[in-house]
DRENDO-1510 file (C-alpha; in Angstrom, 1 decimal, always signed):
<recs>
REC; n; res; u; v; w
REC; 1; MET; +127.0; +57.6; +28.5 .
REC; 2; LEU; +129.6; +57.8; +25.7 .
REC; 3; PHE; +128.6; +54.6; +24.1 .
REC; 4; PRO; +125.0; +55.2; +23.7 .
REC; 5; GLU; +125.7; +58.9; +22.5 .
REC; 6; ARG; +127.9; +57.4; +19.7 .
REC; 7; PHE; +124.9; +55.8; +17.9 .
REC; 8; SER; +122.3; +58.6; +18.9 .
REC; 9; ASN; +122.3; +60.1; +15.5 .
REC; 10; LEU; +122.3; +57.0; +13.5 .
REC; 11; PRO; +119.5; +56.6; +10.6 .
REC; 12; ALA; +116.9; +54.0; +11.1 .
REC; 13; TYR; +118.2; +50.9; +9.3 .
REC; 14; ALA; +116.7; +50.3; +5.7 .
REC; 15; PHE; +114.0; +47.6; +6.4 .
REC; 16; PRO; +112.4; +49.4; +9.3 .
REC; 17; ARG; +112.3; +52.5; +7.4 .
REC; 18; LEU; +110.7; +50.7; +4.4 .
REC; 19; ARG; +108.2; +49.2; +6.5 .
REC; 20; ALA; +107.2; +52.5; +7.8 .
REC; 21; LEU; +107.2; +53.8; +4.3 .
REC; 22; LEU; +105.0; +51.3; +2.8 .
REC; 23; ASP; +103.1; +48.9; +5.3 .
REC; 24; HIS; +100.1; +51.3; +6.1 .
REC; 25; LEU; +99.4; +51.3; +2.2 .
REC; 26; GLU; +97.7; +48.7; +0.2 .
REC; 27; PRO; +99.5; +46.6; -2.2 .
REC; 28; GLY; +98.2; +47.1; -5.8 .
REC; 29; GLY; +98.7; +43.2; -6.9 .
REC; 30; PRO; +100.1; +40.1; -5.6 .
REC; 31; VAL; +102.9; +40.6; -3.0 .
REC; 32; VAL; +106.3; +40.3; -4.6 .
REC; 33; HIS; +109.4; +40.9; -2.2 .
REC; 34; MET; +112.3; +42.3; -4.3 .
REC; 35; THR; +113.9; +44.3; -1.4 .
REC; 36; ILE; +116.0; +42.0; +0.7 .
REC; 37; GLY; +119.3; +39.9; -0.9 .
REC; 38; GLU; +118.3; +36.6; +0.6 .
REC; 39; PRO; +119.0; +34.0; -2.1 .
REC; 40; LYS; +116.0; +31.5; -3.3 .
REC; 41; HIS; +117.9; +29.4; -5.2 .
REC; 42; VAL; +118.4; +25.6; -4.0 .
REC; 43; PHE; +121.1; +24.8; -2.0 .
REC; 44; PRO; +122.8; +21.3; -2.2 .
REC; 45; ASP; +120.7; +18.7; -1.2 .
REC; 46; TRP; +123.5; +17.0; +0.5 .
REC; 47; VAL; +124.1; +19.9; +3.0 .
REC; 48; THR; +121.3; +18.5; +5.3 .
REC; 49; ASP; +122.7; +15.1; +5.2 .
REC; 50; VAL; +126.1; +16.5; +6.4 .
REC; 51; ILE; +124.5; +18.2; +9.1 .
REC; 52; GLN; +122.5; +15.5; +10.3 .
REC; 53; GLU; +125.3; +13.0; +10.1 .
REC; 54; HIS; +127.3; +15.1; +12.7 .
REC; 55; SER; +124.5; +16.3; +14.6 .
REC; 56; ALA; +125.9; +15.0; +18.1 .
REC; 57; GLY; +128.1; +17.9; +17.5 .
REC; 58; PHE; +125.4; +20.3; +18.8 .
REC; 59; ASN; +126.2; +18.8; +22.2 .
REC; 60; ARG; +129.7; +20.5; +22.1 .
REC; 61; TYR; +131.1; +23.8; +22.3 .
REC; 62; PRO; +132.5; +24.6; +18.7 .
REC; 63; PRO; +136.1; +25.5; +18.0 .
REC; 64; ASN; +136.1; +29.4; +18.5 .
REC; 65; ASP; +138.6; +30.2; +15.4 .
REC; 66; GLY; +137.0; +27.0; +13.2 .
REC; 67; THR; +137.8; +23.3; +12.7 .
REC; 68; PRO; +141.2; +23.1; +11.5 .
REC; 69; GLU; +139.5; +21.2; +8.3 .
REC; 70; LEU; +137.2; +24.1; +7.8 .
REC; 71; GLN; +140.0; +26.6; +7.9 .
REC; 72; GLN; +141.7; +24.0; +5.6 .
REC; 73; ALA; +138.9; +24.2; +3.2 .
REC; 74; ALA; +138.7; +28.1; +2.9 .
REC; 75; ALA; +142.5; +28.1; +2.5 .
REC; 76; ASP; +142.2; +25.8; -0.4 .
REC; 77; TRP; +139.4; +27.7; -1.9 .
REC; 78; ILE; +141.2; +30.7; -1.8 .
REC; 79; SER; +144.3; +29.0; -3.6 .
REC; 80; ARG; +142.1; +27.5; -6.2 .
REC; 81; ARG; +140.0; +30.7; -6.9 .
REC; 82; TYR; +142.8; +33.4; -6.4 .
REC; 83; GLY; +146.1; +31.7; -6.8 .
REC; 84; VAL; +147.1; +32.6; -3.3 .
REC; 85; ASN; +148.5; +30.5; -0.6 .
REC; 86; VAL; +147.6; +31.2; +2.8 .
REC; 87; ASP; +148.2; +29.5; +6.2 .
REC; 88; ALA; +145.0; +28.1; +7.3 .
REC; 89; ALA; +146.0; +27.9; +11.3 .
REC; 90; THR; +147.5; +31.5; +11.2 .
REC; 91; GLN; +145.7; +33.3; +8.3 .
REC; 92; VAL; +142.1; +31.9; +8.6 .
REC; 93; MET; +139.3; +32.5; +10.7 .
REC; 94; VAL; +135.7; +31.0; +10.6 .
REC; 95; LEU; +133.1; +33.6; +10.9 .
REC; 96; ASN; +129.3; +33.6; +12.0 .
REC; 97; GLY; +128.6; +35.3; +8.6 .
REC; 98; THR; +130.4; +38.1; +7.2 .
REC; 99; ARG; +128.6; +40.9; +9.2 .
REC; 100; GLU; +130.1; +39.8; +12.4 .
REC; 101; GLY; +133.6; +39.7; +11.1 .
REC; 102; LEU; +133.1; +43.1; +9.0 .
REC; 103; TYR; +132.1; +44.8; +12.6 .
REC; 104; ASN; +134.5; +42.9; +14.6 .
REC; 105; ALA; +137.6; +43.3; +12.7 .
REC; 106; ALA; +137.3; +47.1; +12.9 .
REC; 107; MET; +137.1; +46.4; +16.9 .
REC; 108; ALA; +140.2; +44.4; +16.5 .
REC; 109; LEU; +142.2; +46.6; +14.2 .
REC; 110; CYS; +141.4; +50.1; +14.3 .
REC; 111; PRO; +144.0; +52.2; +16.3 .
REC; 112; GLU; +142.5; +54.7; +19.0 .
REC; 113; VAL; +144.6; +57.6; +17.4 .
REC; 114; LYS; +145.9; +58.0; +13.7 .
REC; 115; ALA; +148.7; +60.7; +12.7 .
REC; 116; GLY; +147.7; +62.4; +16.0 .
REC; 117; GLY; +143.7; +62.6; +15.6 .
REC; 118; GLN; +140.9; +60.8; +15.4 .
REC; 119; PRO; +140.9; +57.8; +12.9 .
REC; 120; VAL; +139.0; +58.1; +9.7 .
REC; 121; VAL; +137.0; +55.0; +8.2 .
REC; 122; LEU; +136.3; +55.1; +4.6 .
REC; 123; VAL; +132.9; +54.1; +3.4 .
REC; 124; PRO; +131.6; +53.8; +0.0 .
REC; 125; ASN; +128.3; +55.5; -0.4 .
REC; 126; PRO; +126.0; +53.6; -0.8 .
REC; 127; PHE; +127.1; +51.0; +1.4 .
REC; 128; TYR; +126.3; +48.1; +3.5 .
REC; 129; GLN; +125.2; +49.6; +6.9 .
REC; 130; VAL; +127.5; +47.6; +9.1 .
REC; 131; TYR; +130.6; +49.6; +7.7 .
REC; 132; ALA; +129.4; +52.7; +9.4 .
REC; 133; VAL; +128.0; +51.3; +12.6 .
REC; 134; ALA; +131.7; +49.7; +12.8 .
REC; 135; ALA; +133.4; +52.9; +12.5 .
REC; 136; ILE; +131.1; +54.6; +14.9 .
REC; 137; ALA; +131.6; +52.0; +17.4 .
REC; 138; VAL; +135.2; +52.2; +17.5 .
REC; 139; GLY; +135.4; +55.9; +17.8 .
REC; 140; ALA; +136.4; +56.5; +14.4 .
REC; 141; GLU; +135.0; +59.2; +12.1 .
REC; 142; PRO; +133.2; +57.6; +9.2 .
REC; 143; VAL; +133.9; +59.3; +5.8 .
REC; 144; PHE; +131.3; +58.6; +3.1 .
REC; 145; VAL; +132.6; +58.7; -0.5 .
REC; 146; PRO; +130.2; +58.8; -3.0 .
REC; 147; ALA; +130.0; +55.8; -5.5 .
REC; 148; THR; +128.3; +56.8; -8.5 .
REC; 149; SER; +127.8; +56.5; -12.3 .
REC; 150; GLU; +130.6; +59.0; -12.9 .
REC; 151; ASN; +132.9; +57.1; -11.3 .
REC; 152; GLY; +132.0; +53.8; -12.3 .
REC; 153; PHE; +130.1; +53.2; -9.1 .
REC; 154; LEU; +133.4; +52.5; -7.2 .
REC; 155; PRO; +134.2; +55.1; -4.6 .
REC; 156; ASP; +137.5; +57.5; -5.7 .
REC; 157; TYR; +139.3; +57.3; -2.4 .
REC; 158; ALA; +142.5; +58.5; -4.0 .
REC; 159; ALA; +140.5; +62.1; -4.3 .
REC; 160; LEU; +140.3; +62.8; -0.7 .
REC; 161; PRO; +142.6; +65.5; +0.9 .
REC; 162; GLN; +145.7; +64.3; +2.1 .
REC; 163; ASP; +144.9; +65.0; +5.9 .
REC; 164; VAL; +141.8; +62.6; +5.6 .
REC; 165; LEU; +144.0; +60.0; +4.1 .
REC; 166; ASP; +146.8; +60.4; +6.7 .
REC; 167; ARG; +144.2; +59.7; +9.3 .
REC; 168; THR; +142.5; +56.7; +7.5 .
REC; 169; ALA; +142.8; +53.5; +9.3 .
REC; 170; ILE; +140.5; +51.5; +7.3 .
REC; 171; ALA; +139.1; +51.7; +3.8 .
REC; 172; TYR; +135.8; +49.5; +3.4 .
REC; 173; LEU; +135.1; +48.1; -0.4 .
REC; 174; CYS; +132.6; +45.8; -1.4 .
REC; 175; SER; +133.5; +44.2; -4.8 .
REC; 176; PRO; +131.1; +43.1; -6.7 .
REC; 177; ALA; +129.3; +46.1; -5.1 .
REC; 178; ASN; +126.2; +46.4; -3.2 .
REC; 179; PRO; +124.2; +47.6; -4.7 .
REC; 180; GLN; +125.3; +48.6; -8.0 .
REC; 181; GLY; +127.0; +45.3; -9.2 .
REC; 182; ALA; +130.2; +47.2; -10.0 .
REC; 183; VAL; +133.6; +44.9; -9.9 .
REC; 184; ALA; +136.8; +46.5; -9.0 .
REC; 185; SER; +139.4; +45.9; -11.9 .
REC; 186; ARG; +143.1; +44.7; -11.0 .
REC; 187; GLU; +143.6; +48.3; -11.8 .
REC; 188; TYR; +141.6; +49.7; -9.3 .
REC; 189; TRP; +142.8; +47.3; -6.6 .
REC; 190; GLU; +146.7; +47.9; -7.4 .
REC; 191; ASN; +145.6; +51.8; -7.1 .
REC; 192; LEU; +144.0; +51.4; -3.8 .
REC; 193; ILE; +146.6; +49.0; -2.3 .
REC; 194; THR; +149.1; +51.7; -3.2 .
REC; 195; LEU; +147.3; +54.4; -1.7 .
REC; 196; ALA; +147.0; +52.2; +1.5 .
REC; 197; GLU; +150.8; +51.6; +2.0 .
REC; 198; ARG; +151.4; +55.2; +1.2 .
REC; 199; HIS; +149.1; +56.2; +3.8 .
REC; 200; ASP; +149.5; +53.3; +6.1 .
REC; 201; PHE; +145.7; +52.0; +6.6 .
REC; 202; ARG; +144.1; +48.6; +5.9 .
REC; 203; ILE; +141.6; +47.5; +3.5 .
REC; 204; PHE; +138.7; +45.7; +4.5 .
REC; 205; ALA; +137.7; +43.7; +1.2 .
REC; 206; ASP; +134.3; +42.5; +1.3 .
REC; 207; GLU; +134.0; +39.9; -1.6 .
REC; 208; CYS; +130.8; +38.1; -0.7 .
REC; 209; TYR; +129.1; +38.4; -3.9 .
REC; 210; CYS; +132.4; +37.2; -5.9 .
REC; 211; GLU; +130.9; +34.2; -7.3 .
REC; 212; ILE; +128.0; +35.6; -9.1 .
REC; 213; TYR; +129.1; +37.3; -12.1 .
REC; 214; ARG; +128.5; +37.2; -15.8 .
REC; 215; GLY; +131.5; +37.4; -17.5 .
REC; 216; ALA; +135.0; +37.1; -16.3 .
REC; 217; ALA; +135.5; +36.0; -12.5 .
REC; 218; PRO; +136.1; +39.2; -10.4 .
REC; 219; VAL; +139.7; +39.8; -9.6 .
REC; 220; GLY; +140.4; +39.8; -5.6 .
REC; 221; ALA; +142.1; +42.2; -3.4 .
REC; 222; MET; +144.4; +39.4; -1.6 .
REC; 223; GLN; +145.3; +38.3; -5.1 .
REC; 224; VAL; +146.4; +41.5; -6.3 .
REC; 225; ALA; +148.1; +42.6; -2.9 .
REC; 226; GLN; +150.3; +39.2; -3.4 .
REC; 227; GLU; +151.0; +40.4; -7.3 .
REC; 228; MET; +152.1; +43.6; -6.0 .
REC; 229; GLY; +154.5; +42.3; -3.0 .
REC; 230; ALA; +152.4; +44.3; -0.4 .
REC; 231; ASP; +152.6; +43.6; +3.3 .
REC; 232; PRO; +150.2; +40.3; +3.9 .
REC; 233; ASP; +148.6; +42.2; +6.8 .
REC; 234; ARG; +147.6; +45.3; +4.3 .
REC; 235; VAL; +144.5; +43.5; +3.2 .
REC; 236; VAL; +141.5; +41.7; +4.9 .
REC; 237; ILE; +139.1; +39.6; +2.8 .
REC; 238; PHE; +135.7; +38.6; +3.9 .
REC; 239; HIS; +133.8; +35.6; +2.0 .
REC; 240; SER; +130.5; +33.8; +2.9 .
REC; 241; LEU; +128.3; +30.9; +1.9 .
REC; 242; SER; +125.3; +32.7; +1.8 .
REC; 243; LYS; +125.6; +34.1; -1.7 .
REC; 244; ARG; +127.7; +31.6; -3.1 .
REC; 245; SER; +126.0; +28.5; -2.2 .
REC; 246; ASN; +122.3; +30.0; -1.2 .
REC; 247; LEU; +122.9; +29.1; +2.5 .
REC; 248; PRO; +122.0; +32.7; +4.5 .
REC; 249; GLY; +120.8; +30.7; +7.5 .
REC; 250; LEU; +123.8; +28.5; +7.7 .
REC; 251; ARG; +125.8; +31.7; +9.2 .
REC; 252; SER; +129.1; +30.5; +7.7 .
REC; 253; GLY; +131.7; +32.5; +6.4 .
REC; 254; PHE; +135.6; +33.2; +7.0 .
REC; 255; VAL; +137.9; +36.2; +7.2 .
REC; 256; ALA; +141.7; +35.6; +5.8 .
REC; 257; THR; +144.4; +38.2; +6.3 .
REC; 258; GLY; +148.3; +38.3; +7.5 .
REC; 259; PRO; +149.2; +36.8; +10.7 .
REC; 260; GLU; +149.3; +39.7; +13.0 .
REC; 261; ASN; +146.1; +41.1; +11.9 .
REC; 262; MET; +144.8; +37.6; +12.5 .
REC; 263; ARG; +146.3; +37.0; +15.7 .
REC; 264; ARG; +144.6; +40.5; +16.9 .
REC; 265; MET; +141.5; +39.2; +15.4 .
REC; 266; LYS; +141.7; +35.7; +17.4 .
REC; 267; GLN; +142.2; +37.5; +20.4 .
REC; 268; LEU; +139.1; +39.8; +20.3 .
REC; 269; ARG; +137.0; +36.5; +19.2 .
REC; 270; ALA; +138.1; +34.5; +22.3 .
REC; 271; TYR; +135.9; +37.2; +24.2 .
REC; 272; SER; +133.4; +38.5; +22.0 .
REC; 273; GLY; +133.0; +35.8; +18.9 .
REC; 274; THR; +130.0; +33.7; +18.4 .
REC; 275; PRO; +131.7; +30.4; +16.9 .
REC; 276; VAL; +129.4; +28.7; +14.1 .
REC; 277; PRO; +127.7; +25.3; +15.7 .
REC; 278; LEU; +129.9; +22.5; +14.9 .
REC; 279; PRO; +127.7; +20.3; +12.6 .
REC; 280; LEU; +127.2; +23.5; +10.4 .
REC; 281; GLN; +131.1; +23.9; +10.3 .
REC; 282; ARG; +131.1; +20.0; +9.0 .
REC; 283; ALA; +128.9; +21.2; +6.4 .
REC; 284; SER; +130.6; +24.3; +5.5 .
REC; 285; GLU; +133.7; +22.3; +4.8 .
REC; 286; LYS; +132.2; +20.4; +2.2 .
REC; 287; VAL; +130.5; +23.4; +0.6 .
REC; 288; TRP; +133.5; +25.1; +0.3 .
REC; 289; ALA; +135.1; +22.2; -1.8 .
REC; 290; ASP; +132.2; +21.9; -4.1 .
REC; 291; GLU; +132.2; +24.1; -7.2 .
REC; 292; ALA; +129.2; +22.3; -9.2 .
REC; 293; HIS; +126.5; +24.1; -7.2 .
REC; 294; VAL; +128.3; +27.4; -7.6 .
REC; 295; GLU; +128.4; +27.2; -11.4 .
REC; 296; GLU; +124.6; +26.3; -11.8 .
REC; 297; ASN; +123.7; +29.1; -9.2 .
REC; 298; ARG; +125.6; +31.6; -11.3 .
REC; 299; ARG; +123.8; +30.4; -14.5 .
REC; 300; LEU; +120.8; +31.0; -12.9 .
REC; 301; TYR; +121.3; +34.5; -12.2 .
REC; 302; ALA; +122.8; +35.1; -15.6 .
REC; 303; ALA; +119.4; +34.1; -17.1 .
REC; 304; LYS; +117.8; +36.7; -15.1 .
REC; 305; PHE; +120.3; +39.5; -15.5 .
REC; 306; ASP; +119.5; +38.8; -19.3 .
REC; 307; LEU; +116.2; +39.0; -18.8 .
REC; 308; ALA; +116.1; +42.4; -17.2 .
REC; 309; ASP; +118.8; +43.9; -19.8 .
REC; 310; GLU; +115.9; +42.9; -22.2 .
REC; 311; ILE; +112.9; +44.5; -20.3 .
REC; 312; PHE; +114.8; +47.8; -19.4 .
REC; 313; GLN; +116.3; +48.2; -23.0 .
REC; 314; GLY; +116.2; +51.7; -23.6 .
REC; 315; VAL; +115.3; +52.9; -20.1 .
REC; 316; PRO; +117.8; +56.2; -19.7 .
REC; 317; GLY; +120.4; +55.6; -17.2 .
REC; 318; TYR; +119.9; +51.9; -16.8 .
REC; 319; ALA; +123.4; +50.2; -16.4 .
REC; 320; SER; +123.6; +46.3; -16.9 .
REC; 321; PRO; +125.3; +44.9; -13.6 .
REC; 322; GLU; +128.6; +43.2; -13.9 .
REC; 323; ALA; +128.0; +41.0; -11.0 .
REC; 324; GLY; +126.0; +40.5; -7.8 .
REC; 325; PHE; +122.2; +39.9; -7.8 .
REC; 326; PHE; +120.8; +43.4; -7.7 .
REC; 327; LEU; +119.4; +45.7; -10.2 .
REC; 328; TRP; +120.3; +49.6; -9.2 .
REC; 329; LEU; +117.2; +51.0; -11.3 .
REC; 330; PRO; +117.4; +54.8; -11.9 .
REC; 331; VAL; +114.3; +56.8; -11.1 .
REC; 332; GLU; +113.0; +60.3; -10.4 .
REC; 333; ASP; +112.7; +59.7; -7.0 .
REC; 334; GLY; +113.4; +56.6; -5.1 .
REC; 335; GLU; +110.8; +56.6; -2.2 .
REC; 336; LYS; +108.0; +57.9; -4.8 .
REC; 337; ALA; +109.1; +55.2; -7.1 .
REC; 338; ALA; +108.7; +52.3; -4.4 .
REC; 339; ILE; +105.7; +53.6; -3.3 .
REC; 340; LYS; +104.1; +53.9; -6.7 .
REC; 341; ALA; +105.5; +50.4; -7.3 .
REC; 342; TRP; +103.9; +48.8; -4.4 .
REC; 343; THR; +100.2; +50.6; -4.6 .
REC; 344; GLU; +99.9; +50.0; -8.3 .
REC; 345; THR; +101.6; +46.6; -8.4 .
REC; 346; GLY; +102.4; +44.9; -5.2 .
REC; 347; VAL; +106.1; +44.7; -6.1 .
REC; 348; ARG; +108.0; +45.8; -3.2 .
REC; 349; VAL; +111.6; +47.5; -4.0 .
REC; 350; LEU; +113.8; +49.4; -1.7 .
REC; 351; PRO; +114.6; +53.3; -2.1 .
REC; 352; GLY; +118.4; +53.7; -2.7 .
REC; 353; ALA; +118.4; +56.5; -0.2 .
REC; 354; TYR; +117.8; +54.3; +2.3 .
REC; 355; LEU; +121.5; +52.4; +1.7 .
REC; 356; SER; +123.3; +56.0; +1.5 .
REC; 357; ARG; +124.2; +58.9; +3.6 .
REC; 358; ASP; +123.5; +62.5; +3.2 .
REC; 359; VAL; +126.8; +64.2; +2.6 .
REC; 360; ASN; +126.7; +68.1; +2.0 .
REC; 361; GLY; +123.2; +67.8; +1.0 .
REC; 362; ASP; +123.5; +65.0; -1.7 .
REC; 363; ASN; +122.4; +61.5; -1.3 .
REC; 364; PRO; +123.7; +59.4; -4.0 .
REC; 365; GLY; +120.9; +56.7; -3.8 .
REC; 366; ASN; +118.1; +59.3; -3.9 .
REC; 367; LYS; +117.3; +58.6; -7.5 .
REC; 368; TYR; +117.7; +55.0; -7.4 .
REC; 369; ILE; +115.6; +51.9; -6.3 .
REC; 370; ARG; +117.3; +48.5; -5.6 .
REC; 371; VAL; +115.6; +45.2; -6.9 .
REC; 372; ALA; +116.9; +42.0; -5.9 .
REC; 373; LEU; +116.7; +39.0; -8.4 .
REC; 374; VAL; +116.7; +36.3; -6.1 .
REC; 375; ALA; +113.4; +34.9; -6.8 .
REC; 376; PRO; +112.6; +32.2; -9.6 .
REC; 377; LYS; +113.0; +33.3; -12.9 .
REC; 378; THR; +109.4; +33.3; -13.8 .
REC; 379; GLU; +108.5; +35.3; -10.8 .
REC; 380; VAL; +111.2; +37.8; -11.4 .
REC; 381; ALA; +110.0; +38.2; -15.1 .
REC; 382; ASP; +106.7; +38.9; -14.0 .
REC; 383; ALA; +107.6; +41.6; -11.5 .
REC; 384; LEU; +110.2; +43.2; -13.5 .
REC; 385; LYS; +107.9; +43.7; -16.7 .
REC; 386; LYS; +105.3; +45.2; -13.9 .
REC; 387; LEU; +108.0; +47.6; -12.8 .
REC; 388; ARG; +108.9; +48.6; -16.1 .
REC; 389; ASN; +105.3; +49.4; -16.9 .
REC; 390; CYS; +104.5; +51.2; -13.9 .
REC; 391; LEU; +107.8; +53.2; -13.4 .
REC; 392; PHE; +108.9; +53.5; -17.0 .
REC; 393; GLY; +105.9; +53.6; -19.1 .
</recs>
């Protein structure tokens, strides 16, 4: 019964909690969903052509670690985007979406004991829920570190007690951050990598929002690690076509890291992996090689963020996101705000507390709502105006 007991204290997942909060209440207008980060922009029209062209591949078991061509396409993209050269065969593995990789990497790389005790996994708070579940699954202690306006919405891992850092095996970091849109600077990455080398832990860099930005392209963890001459196995990066290319249903991403990490991850993948179907891998090869659709996608999001800045101008505490496609809106109470928005306007938003964990009686998401700007601009504009009038007067 050890395995079930590990999960007995997990809070309900965010979206079942939201349904329990709102579904018994009548919407106050035409329903607009702004809760889930499911891209709605058009994906490249040639993707379905590639899948059709290679549809006979559905009759074959796909290569477990990815086709050599797709591994190379990912490696080429890393080189173009970050100026880092990795060996496609030994440092890249194709994922069935980054969620799988973020979970299984902990299974493959977290030790059973660290510094003579239970290993620690550092998790930013708020966080993508798979980070915490992965920590619990491997028998580690998840330590939730606040990412608030006071620290630029990025966790200050260096401020943790030394005994916690000595037991740390993995530190998750999402940059650009979900839900706040904060971007880790080169200095932030340098400090975190230095901390990881000092205390011998790995950094799991969830960079799936890295192509949706408004100013300069976000610096990457592997990029900074190479500049510093850090151990290639110190950093594990995760990327996806879901947000970059509006293809969440393709379930295609990759993980890249040093050869030793990758050897262990591939060993686990041989038993537990769910490889991407071959026709979808063929399409992914082409999508990673194309940048025109990514630039257009970024332009569409930038226009919506400019619109949000205009609509929420003057709202106390409003912070214009650097990247990603969420607004992290400050309110008095996230659940009450979500109920008010739903019952008075029909706009459905997510209470920030559903993405966070209570630590010492404090939940950094309590006074926020997350608003996804994934719909077309006209729909977003109308919904944001309703939220402004409803919640902020």
